[in-house]
C-alpha positions in Angstrom: -88.5 211.9 121.3 -86.0 209.6 119.7 -87.1 206.1 118.2 -86.7 202.7 119.6 -84.6 200.0 117.2 -88.4 198.2 117.0 -89.7 201.6 115.8 -87.0 201.5 113.6 -86.6 198.2 112.5 -90.9 197.7 111.6 -90.3 201.7 109.7 -87.6 200.0 107.5 -89.5 197.0 106.8 -92.3 199.3 105.6 -94.8 198.7 108.5 -96.7 202.0 109.5 -98.6 203.1 112.5 -101.6 201.5 111.1 -100.3 198.6 109.8 -97.8 196.9 112.1 -97.5 192.6 112.7 -99.9 191.7 115.5 -97.2 191.1 118.3 -96.5 195.2 118.9 -98.7 197.9 119.8 -98.6 201.4 119.4 -97.5 203.1 122.8 -98.2 206.4 123.8 -94.4 207.2 123.7 -94.9 207.8 119.8 -92.8 204.7 119.5 -93.8 200.8 118.9 -93.9 198.4 121.7 -94.3 194.4 122.2 -97.3 193.0 123.7 -96.4 191.3 126.8 -97.3 187.8 125.8 -95.0 188.1 122.7 -92.0 188.9 125.5 -92.9 185.8 127.2 -91.7 183.9 124.5 -88.5 185.5 123.8 -85.2 183.5 124.9 -82.9 186.5 126.5 -79.0 186.1 126.5 -76.4 187.8 129.0 -72.8 188.9 127.6 -71.5 185.9 129.3 -73.7 183.5 127.9 -76.4 182.3 130.4 -80.0 182.2 129.0 -83.0 183.7 130.3 -86.4 182.2 129.6 -89.2 184.4 128.6 -92.0 183.1 131.2 -89.8 182.9 134.2 -89.6 185.3 137.1 -86.4 186.7 135.4 -87.8 186.5 132.0 -91.1 188.9 133.3 -88.5 190.9 134.6 -86.5 191.8 131.5 -90.5 192.4 130.1 -90.8 195.1 132.3 -87.3 196.4 132.5 -87.0 199.8 131.1 -84.5 202.8 132.1 -82.0 205.2 130.5 -78.6 206.1 131.9 -76.1 208.2 130.1 -77.9 209.3 127.5 -78.7 205.7 126.6 -82.9 203.7 126.4 -81.9 200.2 128.0 -85.3 198.3 127.0 -86.5 195.2 125.3 -87.5 197.3 122.4 -84.2 198.0 122.0 -83.1 194.9 122.7 -81.1 195.9 125.7 -82.8 194.9 128.9 -81.0 195.0 132.2 -80.8 192.0 134.5 -78.8 192.4 138.1 -76.0 189.7 137.3 -76.8 186.2 139.1 -73.4 185.8 140.2 -73.1 189.7 141.9 -69.6 190.3 140.0 -68.7 193.5 140.7 -65.8 193.7 138.3 -67.1 192.2 135.3 -66.7 193.8 132.1 -69.5 193.5 130.9 -71.5 195.2 133.5 -72.5 199.1 132.9 -70.6 201.4 135.5 -72.1 203.7 137.8 -74.3 201.6 139.1 -74.2 200.3 142.3 -75.3 196.9 141.8 -73.8 194.9 138.4 -76.5 195.5 135.6 -76.0 193.6 132.6 -77.6 194.3 129.3 -79.0 191.3 127.3 -80.1 190.7 124.2 -83.0 188.4 122.2 -81.0 185.0 121.0 -82.6 182.2 118.8 -80.4 179.4 120.9 -82.8 177.1 122.0 -83.2 177.1 126.0 -81.2 175.0 128.3 -82.1 175.5 132.3 -78.5 173.8 132.8 -76.9 176.7 130.8 -79.5 179.2 132.4 -79.4 182.6 134.8 -82.4 180.6 136.5 -80.0 177.9 137.3 -77.4 180.4 138.6 -80.4 181.7 140.8 -81.8 179.2 142.3 -78.5 177.5 143.8 -78.1 181.1 145.0 -81.2 181.1 146.6 -80.3 176.9 148.0 -77.0 178.8 149.2 -78.9 181.3 151.0 -81.5 179.1 152.7 -78.4 176.4 153.6 -76.7 179.7 156.0 -80.1 180.7 157.0 -80.8 177.4 158.3 -77.2 177.5 160.0 -77.5 180.4 162.0 -81.6 180.0 162.5 -82.2 176.2 162.8 -85.5 177.4 161.1 -87.0 179.4 163.2 -87.7 183.1 162.1 -85.6 186.4 163.3 -85.9 189.7 162.4 -82.5 190.3 162.6 -81.2 188.1 159.7 -81.1 190.2 156.4 -81.2 188.2 153.3 -79.3 189.8 150.4 -77.1 192.0 152.1 -78.7 195.2 150.5 -76.1 195.8 147.7 -73.6 193.7 148.5 -76.1 190.5 148.2 -74.9 187.1 147.4 -75.5 185.8 151.6 -77.2 186.3 154.3 -76.0 188.9 157.1 -76.8 189.0 160.9 -77.6 192.5 161.7 -78.9 192.0 165.4 -81.3 195.5 166.7 -83.0 195.1 169.5 -85.2 197.5 168.5 -86.4 195.0 165.0 -86.6 192.5 167.8 -89.5 194.5 170.0 -91.2 196.1 166.6 -91.9 192.7 165.5 -92.9 191.2 168.4 -90.2 188.5 168.9 -92.1 185.3 170.2 -88.4 182.8 170.1 -87.7 181.5 173.4 -84.2 181.4 172.7 -82.5 184.1 170.5 -81.5 182.4 167.6 -78.3 185.4 167.5 -77.1 185.3 171.6 -78.5 181.6 171.9 -79.3 183.1 175.1 -83.1 182.1 176.9 -85.6 185.2 176.6 -87.8 186.0 179.4 -91.5 186.4 177.5 -93.4 188.1 180.2 -94.4 191.6 179.5 -93.1 194.2 180.6 -92.4 198.3 179.6 -90.0 200.3 180.8 -90.9 203.6 182.4 -89.9 207.0 183.8 -90.9 209.9 185.5 -90.7 213.6 184.2 -89.5 216.5 186.1 -90.3 219.8 184.7 -89.5 222.5 186.7 -90.4 226.7 185.9 -88.6 229.6 187.5 -90.0 232.7 186.3 -89.9 236.2 187.2 -91.8 239.7 187.0 -90.5 242.4 188.2 -88.8 241.6 191.5 -91.0 238.7 192.5 -89.5 235.6 191.5 -91.6 232.0 191.6 -90.3 228.2 191.2 -93.1 225.8 190.2 -91.9 222.2 189.9 -94.4 219.2 188.3 -93.4 216.0 188.3 -95.3 213.6 186.3 -95.3 209.8 187.0 -95.1 206.9 185.0 -94.3 207.7 181.3 -93.9 205.0 179.3 -91.0 204.1 176.5 -92.8 201.6 174.7 -96.4 202.4 173.2 -97.5 198.3 173.7 -95.6 195.7 176.8 -92.5 193.8 175.4 -90.3 190.7 176.2 -88.8 191.6 179.6 -85.2 190.4 177.8 -85.9 192.7 174.7 -86.8 195.8 177.5 -83.7 194.8 179.7 -81.2 194.9 176.2 -82.8 197.8 174.9 -82.0 200.0 177.8 -78.7 198.9 178.5 -77.9 199.5 174.8 -79.0 203.5 175.6 -76.8 203.3 178.6 -74.0 202.2 176.7 -74.5 205.1 174.3 -75.5 207.3 176.3 -73.6 211.0 175.8 -74.0 213.7 178.7 -73.0 216.3 175.9 -75.6 215.5 173.7 -78.6 214.6 176.2 -79.5 214.8 179.6 -81.1 211.2 179.9 -80.8 207.4 178.3 -83.6 208.4 177.2 -83.2 210.1 173.9 -86.9 210.6 173.1 -89.0 211.7 175.9 -92.8 212.2 175.3 -92.1 216.0 175.0 -94.8 217.8 174.5 -95.7 220.9 171.8 -95.5 223.4 174.4 -92.7 221.5 176.3 -90.7 222.2 172.7 -91.8 226.0 173.0 -91.1 227.1 176.7 -87.7 224.6 176.0 -86.9 226.8 173.0 -88.1 230.4 174.8 -86.0 229.6 178.2 -82.8 228.6 176.0 -83.2 231.3 173.1 -84.8 234.9 174.9 -85.4 234.0 178.9 -88.6 235.6 178.5 -92.1 234.2 177.9 -95.8 235.4 177.7 -96.1 238.0 181.0 -92.6 237.1 182.5 -89.8 238.9 182.3 -87.2 236.3 183.1 -88.5 232.8 182.3 -86.6 229.4 182.9 -87.8 225.8 182.3 -86.2 222.3 182.9 -87.4 219.1 181.5 -85.6 216.2 183.4 -86.1 212.2 183.3 -85.5 210.3 186.2 -86.3 207.4 188.0 -86.4 205.1 184.7 -87.1 201.5 185.7 -88.4 198.2 184.0 -92.1 196.7 185.1 -94.9 194.8 184.7 -97.3 197.5 184.5 -96.7 201.3 186.5 -97.5 200.7 190.4 -98.1 204.2 192.0 -97.2 204.7 195.5 -99.2 206.6 197.5 -96.9 207.5 200.4 -94.3 209.0 198.1 -96.6 210.7 196.0 -97.8 212.7 199.7 -93.7 213.1 200.6 -93.4 214.7 197.5 -96.7 216.9 197.7 -95.3 218.2 201.1 -92.0 218.6 199.9 -94.1 221.4 197.7 -93.9 219.5 194.2 -97.1 218.9 192.1 -97.8 214.9 191.5 -99.2 214.4 187.9 -99.7 210.4 186.4 -99.7 210.2 183.1 -102.4 207.3 183.2 -105.1 210.1 184.4 -103.5 212.2 181.5 -104.2 209.3 179.1 -108.1 208.7 180.8 -108.6 212.5 180.8 -107.7 213.5 177.1 -109.6 209.8 176.2 -112.9 211.7 177.8 -112.1 215.2 176.4 -112.1 213.3 172.9 -115.1 211.2 173.4 -117.0 214.8 174.4 -115.8 216.1 171.7 -117.2 213.4 169.4 -120.5 213.4 171.2 -120.7 217.2 171.0 -119.9 216.8 167.2 -122.4 214.3 166.8 -125.3 216.1 168.5 -124.1 219.0 166.4 -124.5 216.9 162.8 -128.3 215.7 163.8 -129.5 219.2 164.8 -128.5 220.1 161.3 -129.7 217.0 160.1 -132.8 217.9 161.8 -133.4 221.3 160.8 -132.7 220.5 157.3 -135.2 218.0 157.5 -138.0 220.2 159.4 -140.6 221.9 157.2 -139.7 226.3 157.2 -141.8 228.1 159.0 -144.4 229.8 156.8 -143.3 233.8 155.5 -145.2 237.0 156.9 -147.4 237.0 153.1 -148.1 233.3 153.8 -149.8 234.0 156.9 -151.6 236.9 155.5 -153.6 234.5 152.9 -154.1 231.6 155.2 -156.0 234.6 157.3 -158.1 236.0 154.9 -159.3 232.1 154.0 -160.5 231.6 157.4 -162.3 234.2 157.4 -164.0 234.2 153.9 -164.9 230.5 155.2 -166.6 232.0 158.4 -168.6 234.1 156.7 -169.8 231.6 154.4 -170.7 229.4 157.2 -172.1 232.6 159.0 -174.9 233.3 155.7 
């Protein structure tokens, strides 16, 4: 491993690993390194003449800077730590080519630090511009659809409206910051039904079975009704029937659904069946506060030969099975603990000795 510039300079000055200045230490990489406390006293300078105070956030970032690119190590010990250009100038001749963001190698300087000539001032002015722009757009309200810094393009606030962000962050703004329209914050969800169809054949005997699972929900928790409406309209706008059979692009497929779909498409055989065909269809998509059962419709579906199942009942059944499983495991652990705590039964030899002792004691009492 090559020695850094600091190590070379100290060796040239006559220092050794055991005898070195107090502001450095012998690192694990067989090189000298600056103590962090010493780096806080440095003043750095960018190639364009901006100063950086070692105690500032930018200065602390330089103290921790350590990168290697195209055979060059950029670190404080080589007097070239990298600072992201506060002007975000990608065409700057001093920045290193090949990085997605403009990075400038800084060096220590003996100049006296001045805030008016510093990178901290440029960062503060840019932060103030971003804050003013944010306030002009939002009026002070929080919005998850505003991206500060705009990724690698940086330097300004960008609007990236995505209703899924609103849902994920559970936005409570009565008026949308981006659309400038009122939002219905009443809780709702998107429900849909799933129709599963099996067509099987064993020999010449063919059978068709249809099961309808009602009340599947898109979101695990209720969301604002306006967000649910926009989400559904967005899915309808991007719906491509060539790639999907429903606007619900991620229905709740079980592992068995995926397995049966694979065999239905690729093999047409599954288990004991000579012919196997499986269909999974999403239907009756609606927005509602909660799932409402239509008993008359369920009876009509059953009369038509359909098997009707409700998703709520399935979840309750699964929860009950989990509780029973946990209870069985708990009881099994208790039995194991009690078995370990209880004394072991006496062996056959111990029983024989006990019997002889009782016999002799009875004989003594008789005599």
